[in-house]
N, C-alpha and C positions, 0 to 999 in steps of 0.2 A: 323732655318736658317742654311744653309750648312756650314761646316767647312771652315775656311779661308776667309769667307765673313765677312764684318763688316758694321755697319750702317753708313750712311753718308747723309748729307743734299744735296739736288740736287744742291744748289748754290755752294757747295764746290767741286763738280765734274763736273761743267759746265764752259765753257768759257764765254758764254753769255746766258742771259735770259732776254728777253724784249718783249714788245707788239708793234705791228704794229700801224701805224697812218693813215694819209690821203693817198688817191690815189696819185701816182706820177704825176707830170705835164706832162711828156711824157707818153702817154697811147694809146694803140690800143686794140680793142676787138680780133683782129686776130694777130698771130705771123707773123712778116715780117722782112725784112733785118735790119731795125732800131730798132724794138722792139722784142728782142729775149728772154728776161727773163720773166718768169711767175710771175704774181701778184696773190697772194693767199689771200683770206679773210675767215672769219668764214663760214663754211658750208660744208656739206658732199657731195652735188651734185658736180660732177667733181672734187672731193677732194678739193673743195674750189677755183678752178681756176676762176679768175675774168677777167683776160686779160693779156697784156704783156707790158713791158717797156724796156727802153734802158740801165738802170743801176741797177744791183741787190743790195739789202741791205744786204743779207745774202749770203755768198759765200761757206762756209764749209757745209758739210752734217749736217742736223739738223732735229729736229722734231717740228711740229707745233701742238698746242692745241687750239681749239676754246674757246675763253673766253666769247663770247656772241652768241646768236642764237642757234646753235647746240652745246651747252656747253659740253666740254670734248672730242669732236671728235678730235682724234689725227691722224697724218699722217707723215710718214718718207719722208724727202725731200733730195735727193742726189744731185740735180742740184741747181745752184744759183737761188735765187728768191727774191721777194719784198713782205713782209707781210703788210697787211692793216687791218683796222677796228678791232683793238684790238686783232688780231690773235697773240697768244703768240708763240714766237720762242725760242727754246732751242738748243744750240750748246754744246753738251757734250764734256768733255775732253776725252783723250784716256782711262780713267779708266772705261768707261761704253759704251756699244754698243747702237747704235740707235735702233736696233731691240728689245733689252731688255727693253730699256726705253719706247718704244711704247707698248710693252707687259704690262708693269706696268701701264701705263696710261689707257689702254683699260680695265684693271681689277679693277682699283681703282676709276675711275671717272664714275659716272652715266652720260650718254650722252643723249642729246635731249633737245628740247625746254621746255618740261614739268618738267625739273629738279627742285628740291627744292632750288638749288643754283642759284640766279639771274644772276650771272656772275662769271667767274674765273679771278683772277687778278695775276699779277706777284708775289706780296708778298705771295699769297696763294700757288702758284706753288713752290716757293722757299722753 
């Protein structure tokens, strides 16, 4: 480990770590004047884009990690969004960069439906 680095739990250097739930009530497959915020789910295709809604659940730049389906697929999100279907959202504090966190997830987690891990959960990520 490089000098001046130290070990830390992800939960201690993150503002939020949570899993998405159900699809929002206001929903559109296409972005429009009312539904401007992306809805993301587990999946690598289109980086998990599922549709659009009127109110984001995550506003700060974050990283998402698929907890089911394409387990371990991570993606940096700079724009506000709404996570669904157990997509894990991590908003790091200023101690760690999104790009570094994405680098770590891409190297530590085996991705794909054939993974030996049946799902990733928030406690496992923390």
